[in-house]
C-alpha positions as CSV (number, residue, x, y, z in Angstrom):
1,M,111.9,91.0,94.7
2,L,113.1,87.8,93.1
3,A,113.2,87.5,89.3
4,A,112.4,83.8,89.4
5,A,109.1,84.2,91.1
6,P,106.1,86.4,90.2
7,I,106.6,89.8,91.7
8,T,104.0,90.4,94.5
9,A,102.8,93.5,96.2
10,C,105.6,95.8,97.3
11,G,105.7,97.4,100.7
12,P,105.5,100.9,101.9
13,E,108.3,103.4,101.6
14,E,110.1,104.0,104.9
15,P,110.6,107.4,106.4
16,E,114.1,108.6,105.8
17,E,115.4,108.0,109.3
18,T,114.8,104.2,109.0
19,Q,117.2,103.7,106.1
20,K,120.4,101.7,106.8
21,P,123.7,103.5,106.6
22,V,126.0,102.8,103.7
23,V,128.6,100.2,104.6
24,K,132.1,101.0,103.2
25,P,133.8,98.1,101.5
26,D,136.6,96.2,103.2
27,P,139.6,97.8,101.5
28,K,141.7,94.6,101.7
29,P,139.5,91.5,101.1
30,D,141.5,88.3,101.0
31,P,141.7,87.4,97.3
32,K,142.8,83.9,97.8
33,P,142.0,82.3,101.2
34,D,143.7,79.1,102.3
35,P,141.5,76.1,101.5
36,Q,139.9,74.5,104.4
37,P,139.7,70.7,105.1
38,A,136.7,69.2,103.3
39,T,133.8,68.2,105.5
40,K,132.4,64.7,105.1
41,G,129.6,64.9,102.6
42,T,128.8,65.9,99.0
43,I,130.7,68.9,97.7
44,L,128.8,71.2,95.3
45,T,130.4,73.5,92.8
46,L,129.1,76.8,91.4
47,I,128.4,77.3,87.7
48,T,127.5,80.4,85.6
49,G,124.7,78.7,83.7
50,G,121.4,80.4,84.5
51,S,122.9,82.9,86.9
52,H,121.7,86.5,87.1
53,A,123.6,89.7,87.8
54,V,126.8,88.0,89.0
55,E,130.3,87.4,87.8
56,L,131.9,84.2,89.0
57,S,135.5,83.5,89.5
58,T,137.3,80.5,91.1
59,V,139.6,81.5,93.9
60,D,140.8,77.9,94.8
61,K,139.4,74.4,94.8
62,N,135.8,74.6,95.9
63,S,136.3,78.3,96.7
64,Y,134.7,81.1,94.7
65,L,134.2,84.9,94.4
66,V,130.7,85.8,93.4
67,K,130.7,89.5,92.4
68,C,127.2,91.0,92.5
69,T,126.7,93.2,89.5
70,G,123.0,94.1,89.6
71,G,119.7,93.8,91.4
72,D,118.6,90.3,92.5
73,P,121.9,88.5,92.0
74,Y,121.8,84.7,92.1
75,I,123.9,81.7,91.0
76,F,123.4,78.0,90.7
77,T,125.3,75.0,91.9
78,N,126.0,72.0,89.7
79,K,123.3,69.4,89.3
80,L,123.7,66.4,91.5
81,P,125.2,63.6,89.4
82,S,123.6,61.0,91.7
83,A,121.2,61.0,94.7
84,V,122.8,62.0,98.0
85,P,122.2,59.7,101.0
86,S,119.0,60.2,102.9
87,D,120.8,61.2,106.1
88,Y,122.5,64.1,104.4
89,T,120.2,66.7,105.9
90,M,122.6,69.7,106.5
91,I,124.0,72.3,104.2
92,E,127.2,74.0,105.2
93,F,129.5,76.5,103.6
94,E,131.9,79.4,104.6
95,Y,131.4,82.9,103.4
96,K,132.6,86.5,103.7
97,T,131.6,89.7,102.0
98,D,132.9,93.3,101.8
99,K,129.5,94.9,102.0
100,D,126.2,94.2,103.8
101,L,123.8,92.2,101.7
102,T,120.6,94.3,101.7
103,A,118.1,91.4,101.5
104,D,117.9,88.0,103.1
105,L,120.2,85.2,102.0
106,Q,117.8,82.9,100.2
107,I,118.5,79.4,99.0
108,F,116.3,77.6,96.4
109,Y,116.4,73.9,96.7
110,A,115.6,73.3,93.1
111,L,114.0,70.1,92.1
112,S,115.3,68.9,88.7
113,G,116.6,72.4,88.1
114,S,113.3,74.3,88.6
115,P,113.5,76.8,91.5
116,S,110.3,78.1,93.1
117,E,109.5,80.1,96.2
118,S,107.7,77.1,97.8
119,S,111.0,75.2,97.7
120,S,113.2,77.9,99.2
121,Q,114.2,79.3,102.5
122,K,115.3,82.7,103.7
123,Y,118.1,82.9,106.3
124,G,118.3,86.6,107.2
125,T,120.6,89.3,106.0
126,I,124.3,88.9,105.9
127,A,126.5,91.6,107.4
128,S,129.9,92.5,106.0
129,T,132.8,90.4,107.4
130,S,136.5,90.4,106.4
131,S,137.0,86.9,107.8
132,Y,135.3,83.7,106.8
133,K,132.2,82.7,108.8
134,K,130.5,79.3,108.7
135,F,126.9,79.0,107.6
136,T,124.9,75.8,108.4
137,A,121.2,75.1,107.9
138,D,119.0,72.1,108.5
139,I,117.4,71.1,105.2
140,S,115.4,68.1,106.5
141,T,112.2,69.6,105.2
142,F,113.5,69.9,101.7
143,R,114.9,66.3,101.8
144,S,111.6,65.0,103.0
145,N,109.9,66.9,100.1
146,G,112.1,65.1,97.6
147,W,115.2,67.2,97.1
148,G,118.5,65.4,96.8
149,K,117.9,63.3,93.7
150,A,120.1,63.2,90.7
151,G,119.6,66.4,88.6
152,D,118.6,68.5,91.6
153,N,120.7,71.6,92.5
154,L,120.6,74.8,94.5
155,R,120.1,78.4,93.6
156,I,121.9,80.8,96.0
157,D,120.6,84.4,96.2
158,P,123.1,86.4,98.3
159,G,121.0,89.6,98.4
160,D,119.3,92.2,96.2
161,N,122.0,94.8,95.8
162,S,124.9,95.2,93.3
163,G,128.4,95.8,94.4
164,P,129.3,93.2,97.1
165,N,132.1,90.7,96.6
166,F,130.6,87.5,98.1
167,Y,133.2,84.9,98.8
168,I,131.9,81.3,99.3
169,R,133.7,78.0,99.7
170,N,133.2,74.4,100.5
171,I,129.5,74.1,99.8
172,T,128.6,70.8,101.3
173,I,125.6,68.6,101.9
174,R,126.3,66.3,104.8
175,P,124.9,64.4,107.8
176,M,124.0,66.0,111.1
177,T,126.3,65.9,114.0
178,E,125.0,64.6,117.3
179,E,124.5,68.1,118.6
180,E,122.7,69.2,115.4
181,Q,120.5,66.2,115.6
182,K,119.5,67.2,119.2
183,V,118.8,70.8,118.0
184,H,116.8,69.3,115.1
185,D,114.7,67.2,117.4
186,E,114.0,70.1,119.7
187,A,113.0,72.3,116.7
188,A,110.7,69.5,115.4
189,A,109.0,69.4,118.8
190,K,108.5,73.2,118.6
191,E,107.1,73.0,115.1
192,Q,104.6,70.3,116.3
193,S,103.5,72.5,119.1
194,K,102.8,75.3,116.6
195,I,100.7,72.9,114.5
196,D,98.9,71.7,117.7
197,M,98.2,75.3,118.8
198,A,96.8,76.2,115.3
199,A,94.5,73.2,115.6
200,H,93.4,74.2,119.1
201,I,92.6,77.8,117.9
202,E,90.5,76.5,115.0
203,K,88.6,74.1,117.3
204,Y,88.1,76.9,119.8
205,L,86.6,79.3,117.3
206,G,84.2,76.6,116.0
207,T,83.1,75.2,119.4
208,K,79.7,76.0,120.9
209,Y,80.6,76.2,124.6
210,P,78.0,75.5,127.4
211,S,78.8,78.8,129.2
212,S,79.1,82.3,127.8
213,V,80.4,85.8,128.5
214,K,77.7,88.1,127.1
215,K,78.9,91.6,127.8
216,V,82.1,93.4,129.0
217,A,81.9,97.1,129.9
218,V,84.9,99.2,130.8
219,T,84.5,102.5,132.6
220,S,87.2,104.9,133.7
221,T,87.9,102.8,136.8
222,K,85.9,99.5,136.6
223,V,85.3,96.5,134.4
224,T,81.9,94.8,134.6
225,I,81.5,91.3,133.1
226,E,78.1,89.6,132.6
227,G,77.6,86.0,131.6
228,T,76.0,82.6,132.2
229,V,77.4,79.3,133.3
230,G,76.3,76.2,131.4
231,G,75.7,73.7,134.2
232,D,76.2,72.7,137.8
233,G,79.6,72.7,139.5
234,T,82.3,75.2,140.2
235,Y,83.2,77.9,137.8
236,I,85.6,80.8,137.8
237,L,86.0,83.9,135.5
238,A,89.4,84.1,133.8
239,D,91.1,87.4,133.0
240,V,93.2,86.5,130.0
241,T,95.9,89.0,129.1
242,P,97.2,89.7,125.6
243,W,100.5,87.8,126.3
244,Q,98.6,84.7,127.2
245,D,97.1,82.2,124.7
246,V,93.7,81.2,125.9
247,T,93.7,77.9,124.0
248,E,97.0,76.8,125.6
249,L,96.4,77.6,129.2
250,K,96.1,74.6,131.5
251,T,95.5,76.7,134.5
252,F,94.4,80.3,134.5
253,P,96.5,82.6,136.7
254,Y,94.2,85.6,137.0
255,T,90.6,84.7,138.0
256,E,87.5,86.0,139.8
257,K,84.8,84.0,141.7
258,I,81.5,83.4,140.0
259,S,78.3,82.7,142.0
260,G,74.9,81.7,140.5
261,K,74.0,80.6,137.0
262,D,73.7,84.2,135.7
263,F,76.6,86.3,137.0
264,T,77.8,89.9,137.0
265,V,81.3,90.5,138.2
266,T,82.8,94.0,138.7
267,V,86.6,94.5,139.2
268,D,89.0,97.3,139.2
269,R,90.2,98.4,135.8
270,Y,93.8,98.9,136.8
271,V,96.1,96.3,138.4
272,N,99.4,97.6,139.7
273,G,102.5,95.4,139.4
274,R,101.1,92.6,137.2
275,E,104.2,90.8,135.8
276,G,106.3,94.0,136.0
277,I,103.7,96.5,134.6
278,D,100.7,98.5,135.8
279,Y,98.1,96.7,133.7
280,D,95.0,98.1,132.2
281,R,92.2,95.4,132.0
282,V,90.8,97.2,129.0
283,F,93.0,94.8,127.1
284,S,91.8,91.6,128.8
285,K,89.4,89.1,127.4
286,W,87.2,87.2,129.8
287,A,86.2,83.6,129.8
288,V,84.2,81.1,132.0
289,V,86.4,78.2,133.3
290,K,85.0,75.1,134.8
291,V,86.9,73.7,137.8
292,E,86.9,70.0,138.6
293,G,89.4,69.2,141.3
294,E,92.8,70.3,140.0
295,T,91.6,70.5,136.4
296,Q,90.5,73.8,134.8
297,T,88.7,73.6,131.5
298,L,87.7,76.5,129.2
299,D,83.9,76.6,129.2
300,S,83.2,79.6,127.0
301,H,84.8,81.8,124.4
302,A,86.8,84.7,125.8
303,R,85.2,88.0,125.2
304,Y,86.8,91.4,124.8
305,A,85.4,94.7,125.9
306,D,82.1,95.6,124.2
307,E,82.0,99.1,125.7
308,V,84.9,101.3,126.7
309,A,84.6,104.7,128.4
310,A,85.7,107.6,126.0
311,K,88.5,109.9,126.9
312,R,87.8,112.1,123.9
313,S,85.0,112.0,121.3
314,P,85.9,114.0,118.1
315,A,83.5,114.2,115.2
316,A,84.3,111.8,112.3
317,I,86.1,113.2,109.3
318,P,84.0,112.1,106.4
319,L,85.5,110.8,103.2
320,K,84.8,113.6,100.7
321,N,85.6,111.3,97.7
322,K,87.3,108.0,96.9
323,K,90.5,109.4,95.6
324,G,93.8,109.3,97.4
325,F,97.5,108.4,97.4
326,G,100.3,107.7,99.8
327,A,104.1,107.7,100.5
328,G,105.0,111.3,100.2
329,D,106.7,114.1,102.2
330,H,107.5,116.9,99.8
331,T,106.1,120.3,98.9
332,Y,104.7,118.9,95.7
333,Y,103.1,116.1,97.6
334,F,101.1,118.5,99.8
335,D,100.4,120.7,96.8
336,D,99.0,117.6,95.0
337,I,96.7,116.8,97.9
338,K,95.1,120.3,97.3
339,T,95.3,120.3,93.5
340,M,93.7,116.8,93.2
341,D,91.3,117.4,96.1
342,A,92.5,114.1,97.5
343,G,90.0,112.6,100.0
344,S,92.6,110.4,101.7
345,I,96.3,109.6,102.1
346,T,98.3,106.9,103.8
347,M,101.5,107.4,105.8
348,N,104.0,105.0,107.4
349,V,104.8,105.1,111.1
350,V,107.7,102.9,112.1
351,L,107.0,102.4,115.8
352,N,110.6,101.8,116.9
353,N,111.4,105.3,115.7
354,Y,108.3,106.7,117.4
355,V,108.6,105.1,120.9
356,T,112.2,104.1,120.8
357,G,112.4,101.8,123.8
358,R,113.0,101.9,127.6
359,G,114.3,105.0,129.2
360,G,112.8,108.5,128.7
361,S,110.2,110.9,129.8
362,Y,107.1,109.1,128.5
363,V,105.5,106.8,131.1
364,Y,102.9,104.1,130.4
365,G,102.0,101.1,132.5
366,G,104.5,102.3,135.1
367,L,107.5,102.1,132.7
368,A,109.3,105.0,131.0
369,Y,110.0,105.2,127.3
370,G,111.8,107.5,124.9
371,I,110.0,109.4,122.1
372,G,111.9,109.4,118.7
373,Q,112.2,111.6,115.6
374,T,109.3,109.9,113.8
375,Q,107.0,112.0,116.0
376,N,108.2,115.1,114.2
377,Y,107.6,113.4,110.8
378,V,104.0,112.5,111.7
379,D,103.4,115.9,113.2
380,K,104.5,117.6,110.0
381,V,102.3,115.5,107.7
382,L,99.2,115.8,109.9
383,S,99.6,119.5,110.5
384,K,99.8,120.2,106.8
385,V,96.7,118.2,105.8
386,K,94.4,119.0,108.8
387,S,92.8,121.9,107.1
388,M,92.2,120.1,103.8
389,G,89.5,117.7,105.0
390,T,91.7,114.8,104.1
391,V,91.4,111.4,105.9
392,V,94.7,110.0,107.1
393,S,95.5,106.3,107.5
394,A,98.6,105.4,109.4
395,I,100.4,102.1,108.5
396,I,101.8,100.7,111.7
397,L,105.2,99.0,111.2
398,C,107.8,97.4,113.5
399,Q,111.2,97.2,111.9
400,K,112.9,93.9,112.0
401,G,115.8,93.8,114.5
402,S,114.2,96.5,116.7
403,A,113.0,96.5,120.3
404,Y,109.6,95.4,119.0
405,D,110.9,92.3,117.3
406,D,108.9,89.2,117.9
407,P,111.1,86.4,119.3
408,E,110.1,84.1,116.4
409,C,110.9,86.7,113.7
410,T,113.4,85.2,111.2
411,G,113.8,87.9,108.6
412,G,111.8,90.0,106.2
413,Y,111.4,93.7,106.2
414,Y,109.3,94.1,109.3
415,S,108.2,92.0,112.3
416,I,104.9,91.3,114.0
417,P,105.1,93.3,117.2
418,N,106.3,91.4,120.2
419,M,103.3,90.7,122.5
420,T,104.7,87.6,124.2
421,T,105.5,89.1,127.6
422,A,103.9,91.7,129.8
423,E,106.8,94.2,129.2
424,A,106.8,93.6,125.5
425,F,103.1,94.1,125.3
426,N,103.4,97.3,127.4
427,M,105.9,98.9,125.1
428,Y,103.7,98.2,122.0
429,A,100.6,99.5,123.8
430,A,102.6,102.5,125.0
431,A,103.5,103.5,121.4
432,L,99.9,103.2,120.2
433,E,98.6,105.1,123.2
434,A,101.1,107.9,122.6
435,M,99.9,108.2,119.0
436,A,96.2,107.8,119.7
437,D,96.3,110.5,122.4
438,R,98.4,112.9,120.3
439,Y,96.5,112.5,117.0
440,S,92.9,112.4,118.0
441,S,92.3,116.1,118.1
442,D,92.7,119.0,115.6
443,D,95.5,120.5,117.6
444,I,98.1,118.8,115.4
445,G,96.0,116.6,113.1
446,R,94.1,113.4,113.1
447,I,94.7,109.8,112.3
448,S,91.4,108.3,111.3
449,H,92.3,104.8,110.3
450,W,95.0,102.4,111.6
451,I,96.4,100.0,109.1
452,M,97.9,97.2,111.1
453,H,101.3,96.3,109.6
454,N,101.9,95.4,106.0
455,E,100.7,92.5,103.8
456,V,100.3,90.0,106.5
457,D,99.4,87.2,104.1
458,S,103.0,87.5,102.9
459,Q,104.2,87.5,106.5
460,K,107.6,86.1,106.0
461,T,108.5,89.0,103.7
462,W,106.5,91.9,105.2
463,T,105.4,91.2,108.8
464,N,107.6,88.3,109.9
465,M,106.9,85.8,112.7
466,G,108.9,82.9,111.2
467,D,107.4,79.7,109.9
468,Q,103.9,79.5,111.3
469,P,100.6,77.7,110.6
470,M,98.2,80.3,109.4
471,M,95.9,80.2,112.4
472,R,98.7,80.6,114.9
473,Y,99.9,83.7,113.0
474,L,96.4,85.1,112.6
475,D,95.8,84.7,116.4
476,R,98.8,87.0,117.0
477,Y,97.6,89.4,114.3
478,V,94.1,89.7,115.7
479,K,95.6,90.4,119.2
480,S,97.6,93.2,117.6
481,M,94.5,94.6,116.0
482,R,92.5,94.3,119.3
483,I,95.2,96.1,121.3
484,C,95.2,99.0,118.9
485,Y,91.4,99.1,118.8
486,N,90.9,99.1,122.5
487,I,93.3,102.1,122.8
488,V,92.1,104.1,119.8
489,R,88.4,103.7,120.5
490,Q,88.9,105.6,123.8
491,Y,90.1,108.7,121.8
492,D,88.1,108.4,118.5
493,Q,85.0,106.2,118.4
494,N,84.9,106.5,114.6
495,A,88.4,105.2,114.0
496,A,88.8,101.9,112.2
497,I,91.4,99.2,112.4
498,L,92.3,97.8,109.0
499,G,94.0,94.5,108.0
500,S,96.6,94.8,105.2
501,Y,96.7,92.2,102.4
502,T,98.4,91.6,99.1
503,H,96.7,91.0,95.7
504,S,96.7,87.3,96.3
505,W,93.1,86.2,97.2
506,T,93.3,82.5,97.8
507,G,97.1,82.2,98.5
508,L,100.4,82.2,96.6
509,G,102.9,79.4,97.3
510,E,103.9,79.4,100.9
511,D,101.9,82.6,101.6
512,Y,98.6,82.6,103.4
513,S,95.2,83.3,101.7
514,P,93.9,86.8,102.4
515,K,90.4,85.5,101.9
516,E,90.9,82.8,104.4
517,M,92.4,85.2,106.9
518,M,89.6,87.6,106.4
519,D,87.0,84.8,106.8
520,M,88.6,83.6,110.0
521,T,88.8,87.2,111.4
522,V,85.0,87.2,111.0
523,K,85.0,84.0,113.1
524,Y,87.1,85.7,115.8
525,S,84.5,88.5,115.9
526,E,81.7,86.0,116.2
527,A,83.4,84.2,119.1
528,E,85.1,87.0,121.0
529,G,82.8,90.0,120.3
530,D,82.9,92.1,117.1
531,F,85.0,95.2,116.7
532,W,85.2,97.9,114.1
533,W,87.8,96.4,111.7
534,G,88.0,96.6,108.0
535,I,90.2,95.8,105.0
536,A,93.3,97.6,103.5
537,Y,93.8,95.6,100.2
538,H,96.6,95.9,97.7
539,P,95.1,94.9,94.3
540,Y,98.3,95.3,92.2
541,P,98.4,93.5,88.8
542,Q,99.4,89.9,89.0
543,D,102.8,90.8,87.7
544,L,103.6,94.3,89.1
545,T,106.0,95.0,86.2
546,K,103.3,94.7,83.6
547,P,100.7,97.5,83.4
548,E,98.3,95.7,80.9
549,F,96.4,93.8,83.6
550,W,93.3,93.8,81.5
551,N,95.1,91.4,79.2
552,N,97.7,89.7,81.5
553,D,95.8,88.9,84.7
554,T,94.5,85.5,83.6
555,Q,94.2,84.3,87.1
556,S,92.1,87.3,88.2
557,T,88.7,85.8,87.6
558,Y,85.2,86.8,88.5
559,S,84.8,84.1,91.1
560,M,85.0,84.1,94.8
561,K,87.7,81.3,94.3
562,S,89.8,83.6,92.1
563,K,93.6,83.2,92.7
564,Y,94.1,87.0,92.7
565,V,92.1,90.2,93.2
566,T,93.6,92.9,91.1
567,F,92.2,96.0,89.4
568,K,90.8,93.7,86.8
569,N,88.3,91.9,89.2
570,L,87.7,94.2,92.1
571,E,84.1,93.0,92.0
572,V,85.3,89.9,94.0
573,L,86.5,92.0,96.9
574,D,83.4,94.2,96.6
575,K,81.1,91.2,96.9
576,W,83.0,89.9,100.0
577,M,82.6,93.2,101.7
578,K,78.8,93.2,101.2
579,L,78.0,89.6,102.2
580,K,75.8,89.7,105.3
581,E,78.0,87.3,107.3
582,N,80.9,89.8,106.9
583,L,79.1,92.9,108.1
584,Y,79.9,94.6,111.4
585,K,77.5,93.1,113.9
586,G,75.6,91.7,110.9
587,E,74.4,95.2,110.0
588,K,77.1,97.6,108.8
589,K,79.5,97.3,105.9
590,R,83.1,97.4,107.1
591,I,85.5,100.0,105.7
592,C,87.5,98.8,102.6
593,F,90.4,100.9,101.3
594,L,92.7,100.0,98.4
595,S,95.5,101.4,100.4
596,E,98.5,100.4,98.2
597,N,98.2,99.8,94.5
598,G,99.2,101.2,91.1
599,T,100.2,100.3,87.6
600,N,103.8,100.3,86.5
601,S,105.5,102.1,83.6
602,P,108.4,99.7,82.9
603,T,110.1,102.6,81.1
604,Y,109.4,106.3,80.4
605,S,108.5,105.5,76.8
606,A,105.3,107.0,75.5
607,S,103.7,103.5,75.1
608,D,104.5,102.4,78.7
609,L,103.3,105.7,80.1
610,E,100.1,105.4,78.1
611,K,99.4,101.9,79.5
612,Q,100.1,103.0,83.0
613,A,97.7,105.9,82.7
614,A,95.1,103.6,81.1
615,G,95.4,101.3,84.2
616,G,94.8,104.3,86.4
617,A,91.6,105.3,84.5
618,W,90.3,101.7,84.7
619,A,91.0,101.5,88.4
620,W,89.2,104.7,89.1
621,K,86.1,103.9,87.0
622,K,85.7,100.5,88.6
623,V,86.2,101.8,92.1
624,Q,83.6,104.5,91.5
625,K,81.0,101.8,90.5
626,L,81.7,99.6,93.5
627,D,80.1,100.7,96.7
628,G,81.8,98.0,98.8
629,I,85.1,99.9,98.3
630,D,85.3,103.2,100.1
631,A,88.6,104.7,98.7
632,I,91.7,104.0,96.7
633,Q,95.1,105.4,97.7
634,W,97.5,105.2,94.7
635,H,101.0,104.0,95.6
636,N,103.5,105.4,95.1
637,W,103.0,109.2,94.8
638,A,106.3,109.4,93.0
639,D,108.6,106.9,91.4
640,N,111.2,105.5,93.8
641,R,114.5,104.1,92.4
642,A,114.7,101.8,95.4
643,E,111.3,100.2,94.9
644,F,112.3,96.9,93.3
645,G,112.8,98.4,89.8
646,L,109.2,99.6,89.6
647,R,107.9,103.0,88.4
648,I,104.4,103.0,89.7
649,G,104.3,106.6,90.8
650,L,102.2,109.5,89.6
651,R,105.4,111.6,89.2
652,A,108.8,110.6,87.7
653,F,112.3,110.5,88.9
654,E,115.0,112.3,86.7
655,E,115.6,110.3,83.5
656,G,115.5,111.1,79.8
657,S,113.2,114.1,79.2
658,F,111.8,113.9,82.7
659,K,113.1,116.1,85.5
660,S,112.7,115.0,89.1
661,L,109.1,114.9,90.2
662,D,107.7,115.8,86.8
663,P,104.1,114.6,86.4
664,K,103.5,111.5,84.3
665,P,100.4,110.9,82.2
666,V,98.9,108.9,85.1
667,W,99.2,112.1,87.2
668,H,96.8,113.9,84.9
669,V,94.4,110.9,85.0
670,W,94.4,111.0,88.8
671,K,94.0,114.7,88.9
672,A,91.0,114.5,86.5
673,A,89.4,111.6,88.4
674,G,86.1,112.7,90.0
675,S,86.3,116.2,88.4
676,S,84.5,117.8,85.4
677,E,87.6,116.9,83.3
678,E,87.3,113.2,83.9
679,D,85.5,112.1,80.7
680,A,87.7,114.2,78.4
681,V,90.9,113.0,80.0
682,F,89.9,109.4,80.3
683,E,88.3,108.9,76.8
684,P,91.6,108.2,74.9
685,Y,92.4,105.3,77.2
686,L,89.4,103.4,76.1
687,N,91.2,102.7,72.9
688,T,94.4,101.7,74.8
689,I,92.5,99.1,76.7
690,G,90.4,98.1,73.7
691,V,86.9,98.7,75.0
692,S,84.1,101.0,73.8
693,S,82.8,102.2,77.1
694,W,83.8,102.2,80.8
695,D,80.5,100.4,81.6
696,S,81.9,97.4,79.7
697,I,84.7,96.7,82.2
698,M,82.2,95.9,84.9
699,R,81.4,92.2,85.6
700,T,79.2,90.0,87.8
701,V,80.9,87.7,90.2
702,D,79.8,84.0,90.1
């Protein structure tokens, strides 16, 4: 996390096998490289003023060694003494480093010396290199937004780890070359196509089409589609696959004939050899298309399957209470589930370590895949909790740089899964199918809820798809949810698909608004047929480092227009869940979990631990009162030294008087929650918060 910006919701802890290996330093870094010829443009120098966790030394003219000495290192350039020419739209420098940089290289294009996330760009992680490599980036966007005036400068963040020696030289702002201009123009055209697609999607969702697909039913062998055409003329029924974008198709490659105004079409469920895979039409959505000569025009919304034949029908595992936690794999963790009578837990499943890619013994869609070690991890957790009556939610993640990488992913910790081709879709579906089949009975254990990816409103950091208009990204996300749903519902008709969001409610900086994404997902359900989806919200305090949210969260208001939803104002989320327009098929409240959240103890001082525990008491009391919220899973179960400097766990790491995994005061709060000990354990924290009763923390939303 970046010190210059508000700390936002942190992500899930990865299973051990996903951690990167330690990179040994280059034993002989060049201490004084030969200076390179200066490139035409404005040369920037580095300064120590305002820097953080770095030591700066000059190697030669315009050549520096930036030694990273702590977490979140960054350094500034000099302020521009005068404006740079308007055609200087490239930044260039050379670099080398003796260790991998463990977070994306990020450059803040500071306007008059004030950096912000909205005026920054991430450029991916930097691997160790003993020889200089050139870095160039198009900064036209920042120039058009006003950067480049006298007094402006840059902040360079090389990573989030201490230790690397980062050499950098000849930092230059310059004009584009002819080839760079060509690349820029092509990129601009692609960006415009993204904007156009987002507009098409929004128009599509809001259009009342003349024709309609009213019902899609999938049996074990057939798909039956019923609908109505809106007028006279020629119509066809389009079979739209997940790797196609219904709003962008000019001609529809997979179609069936329609006869009559009211139609019923029955087709085979399975199609062998469609674009290299054996395709299951359970994933298709079906639309009426009007044909006029060579022109094909969408004439209805595209509808997904309403009914799908069950392969298995296990009984639902009811939530026995609202209490839970996540991110653990230790004897104490499983003991705590029993001791605390936890009703629910979360667990991370990194798909690229579950189904590892092509080649292996597992066959799906006519292609063979390998099964990875994460299957053993999931088996272990589920087998240990299956007799406890504990509901398990799996957080589905696709690691950046893996075989599941979306082609537009540019960085972050995880990627949106690649669904852009038939083969990419098939591998994603194969992994979900393998899990749904394996974990829908009591033989090993059950996954009851599927949390799709992590904090998608902060997609550049947590579920990356590159720079995207929100509606284009959301369209891909809804596809991912639908793919999972149409697999999982065959094995467990009670399973829910949950969308994952940060504590931001109406949007932070360049991030999307969770509320807008949730509202538009409702629009998708209205247009394309509803499905059993819900919400996995992360209502951390506004500043994750500060536990006193009851005093600090000034932008967490009791309004549907609140900037944040945190523990302070959970009533806002509760109200959204219960609005009639947001109900499943207008009748049933969707599931809402607080699947990742907690208060921090900045240190292990008595005062900080008391404030953290008070936050836990507040959170529990409020959740118990709000029937729109079904459960809360405290994150993290234990403090993790790698988790951005936070100590949000129920148990401690070894420090001071604490031994590893000693319970913290908040552990005792969480243990007492919902038990006969609750009132006695919680009572002292009323004074910490400064209220006379727990009823007084409840509010009405405007």
